[in-house]
Residue, then its C-alpha position, 0 to 999 in steps of 0.5 A: m323434410t330430409w329423407m330420414n325425417w320422412l322415413r321416420s314419419e312414414f313408417l311409425f306404424c311398422s317395424i323397420s330393422s335398425n340396420l335399414v335406418a341406418e345412414r347408409t343402406i346399399v343394396h347391390d351398387l346403390d345406397m338408399k340415400q343416394a336413391i332418394d336424394i336423386h329422386c328428390t333432385w327431380v322433384n326439386c328441378l321440375h319445381d325450380l323450372v316450373c315455378l322459378r322459371v329456371d333455364r336448366l332442367l337439371d342443375f346438380p351442384h357439383e361436377n362429381a355429383t351422382p348422375p341423374f339417371i343412376l336410379q333409373q339405370w339400377l331400377y331397370g338393370t340390376a335391380r330388375r335382374r335380382y329383385g324382379e320377382l318381388s312384388e316391392y320392386r314391381v310396385l317400385r317400378a310401376a310408382h316410377e313410371k306413373f312419376h316420370s309420366c306426370s313429369d313428362g306432363i309437367l314439362r310439355s305443359h310448361l314447354r307449351g305455355r300451358k303454365d297453370h296447367a303445369r303448376r296444377l300437375l306439379n303441386d297436386e299430382l307429383p307429390i302423390h306420385s314421389e311419396s309413392v317412389q321414396a316409400g317404394i324404395v324404403r319397401l324394396y330396400a326393406a324386403v332385401a334386408a329380410q331376405k338377407h337375414 
């Protein structure tokens, strides 16, 4: 599912300003689509590592692709300084921490040969944390957009 389809399906029950649902919504140097795409790349790489036995954890497709840690750098840098007081920021940060804690568990289990445990975390727990991160990104962008108006 593309991030736009997810956005539309996730937020049918609430009103999001039409400018937020535009293809590009940028808040202080981070593009919402880019943020969600980076997050989804992590999920896909974990899946490839555990299920397809790919040797490399992160295999970004282009030399000039977005660095994998730009979301984390933004979240703990610019976003923290500018939006740290917003509840939406705190919710996103907590979701991001849970996502990476689960990701670490998947990697540890995989590297220790506990493949079934890694797959269980990947299939049962990671999607919940991933959806929370994606929803958190959208909600933070919505809150920032609302502040500007």
